[in-house]
N, C-alpha and C positions, 0 to 999 in steps of 0.2 A: 504493500500500500504506500503510495507516494505521500509526502507530507501534506500537500494540499489536496483534500478529497472533494472539494466543492464542485470540480468539473466532472466528477464521475457520475454517470447517469443514475446509478442506484441511489445516490444521496441527494440528487439535485432537487427533487420535489420537497423532501423534508427541510433541506437547507433554505429554499426560497420561502417556504411557509414560515419558518422561524425568523427569516430576515425581515419579512413584512411586519411581523409582530415586534421585532426589535426597533423598528422605525416608529410605529404608532404608540406602543405602550409607554415609552419614556415621555412622549409629548403629552399623553393623557395624564401622566403622573405630575407633570409641571402644573397643569390646571387644577388637579386635585390638591396639590400642595398649596397653590394660590388660595384655594377655598378652605384650607386647613381641614381637608377631609381625606388625607392620604390613606386612612384605615379602610376607606371604601373599597380599595382594590382587593384587600385580603378578604373582606366580608363578601364581596361579589364572587371571588374565586371559590370560597367555601360553599356559597349558595349554588354556584354553577356545578360544583362537584356533587352536592346533595341532589340537585335536579337531574344530573346525568345518571346517578345511581337509581333514583326513583323511576326514571324513564326506562332504563335497562331492565329493571325488575318487572315493569308493567308491559314490556314488549313494545315500547315506543322509541322513536329515533332519539339517540343520546343528545345530539345538538339541540333538538327541540326542547327536551327537558332542561338542558343546561341554561338556555337563554330564557325560557319561561320563568324559571325560579329567580334568576338574577334580575330579569326585566320587571317582574311583578314587584320585587322589593324596591327597585329603583323608582318605579312609578308611584308606589305607595309613599315612599319617603319624600318624593318631590311634591305629592299632593298634600302631605302633612306640613310642608314648608318648614321642615326642621333642618338645621345645619349642625355641623360638628361631628365628632367621632363616637359619641355615646351610642347612638342608634346603630351604627355600623358594628360596634363591638358586640352588642346584643345579637345582631344578625349573625355575626361570625361564630360565636360560641354555640348559638342555636343550631346553625347549619352543621357545625362539626359534630355535635351530639347526634343529630339525625343521621349523618353519614355513618358514624360508627355503629349505631343501632341497625341500620340497613345492612351493613357488611356482616354484622354478627348473625343476623337472621336470614340472610340470603347468600350462602357461601358461593353460589354460582356467579355472583357479581364481584368476587374477590379479584379476578384478573383486571376488570375495569377499575376497581378501586386502586390497585397498585399502579396502573397506568396514570390515573388522575393525580395521585399523590407523589409518585416518583418522577413523572415526566418522561414519556417515551416518544420523543419527537421523531425518531427514526422510523416509527411504524405508521406515521401519518401518510395519507394518500392524496390523490388529486382532488378529492372532494374537500379536504381540509384546505389545500392550496387555493382553490378557486374561491372558497368561502372567505378565507383570510384576505386574499387579494382584493375581492370586491368590497369587503368591509373597509380595507385600508384606503381605497380611493374615496369612498363616501366619508370616512372619518376625517381625512385630511381636508376635504372640502368643507365639512361642517365645522371643523376647528377654526378654519380661516374665517368663517362667518361668525362664529361664537366668540372669537378671541377678544375683540374690542368690547363686547358686552360684558364678558366676565372680568376683564381688567377694569372697566369703568366701575362695576359694582364693588370691586375690591378697593380700588384707590379712592373713589368718590361715592361712598355709600348712599348719599342723599340724591344722587343723580336721577335715579329712576323715579323716586317719589316726587322730586321737583318737576320732572317731565310728565308726570301723570301716567307713567308706564309701569307695567308689572314685569319683574324679572322671572316670574314663575315658569313661563313657557320655555325660557332659555335654560333654566335649571332642569326642566323635564327632558329637553333634548339632550343636554349634556349627560345627565344621569343615565338615560337609556343608551347613549353612545358608550359610556364607560361599561355598563352592564354587558352590552353586546361584545365589546372588545375583550373583556375579562373572560366571558363565557367561551369564546373561540380559543383564547389563549389557554384556558384551563384544559379544554379538550385536546389541545395540541402539545403543550409543553408541561402541563401539570400546575397544581395550585401554587406552590411556593416559587416556582420559576416565573410564573406570571406576575406574582406579587413583587418579586425582586426586580423585574424589568420596569415596573411602575415606580417602585419606591426608591431604589438606590441611585439610578441616574439623576433623578430630580433632586435628591438630597445633595449629591455632589455639585450639580449645577447651581443649586441655591447658595452654595458656599463660594463658588468661583465666578459666577456670572456677574458682570458689572452692569448689565442692562438685561431687559427681558429677552430681547432677540438673541443676545450672546448666551444667556442661560439656556434658551431653547436649543441652540446649536451644541452646547456642551452636553446637555442631556441626550440629544440624538446621537452624537459621536460616541459617548460613553456606552450607551445601550448597544449600538451596532458593533463596536470593536469588542466589547465583552462577549457578545453573542457569538461572533465569528471565532474568537479564541476558544470559547467553551465548546463549540461544535467540533472543532478539530481535536481538542484535548480528549473529549469524551469518546470519540471514535478511535483514536490511537491508543488510549488507555483501556478501551473496552469497558467503559463505565456508563451507568444511566445518565442521560443528558441533564435532567433537572438538577440533581445535586451538584454536578460539575458547574453548571451555569451559576447557581446560587453562590458556590464557594468562590468562583472567579470574580463575581461582582463584590463579594465581601472583601476579597483581596484588593480590588481597585479602590473600594471605599477606604480601606486601611491605608493604602498608599497615598490617597488624597489627603487623609487626615495627617499623615506623617509629614508630607511636603508642606502643608499649611502650618504645622507646628514649627518646622524649621524656619520658614519664612517670617514667622512672628517673633523669632528670637532677635 
């Protein structure tokens, strides 16, 4: 096996699937951090996993169950007009409990459970690739439309009230966008790998970015380079992809922290 396996046909579909996710998830993470709702990514990932397991046990399409669970939670949260991480924390632990109970009482779903929690990107097929590619195009277009509204609400909280406008519909669109992205990512790369691609690049970008656009670029580059590195490492070391990606990103975060500490001396 050559060092770079990206060009090999056997791995091209999984690689492209993950590459699309490594572009979109770090950008979604930036806006979640802007709204101080970064825990949403882990809550939606756990809900997507629980929905996938429930669908598999019921004989329904896994992706349908994944998005239905996360999408319903996103729509309910947006309708209640609540912000912050408390609601997401409750959703996360509730979904985790439901997943464990389903795995305990339906042993035939054990294989899917391992795939969701370990992250088995190399077994994804063309249906995953086309779903993720289509979502990425829609997500980038919607983020371009939403960006100014979300920034205005954060920087000038009274803007919508003074203008007689309601930000609720923008919240709903963004929440559903995050739920769809996390659902697809959970089905492709697993719960914690999806969460790490949302959380860690935005955390690093928040430290080093001197402007919003520069922070977006740092988050994007961090997500993509970490993903490509983890993809190659997992293949050559014959290890599951999810844990390798998570550990790679933790290493990048540690390096970022060390460089920052040296520069502050």
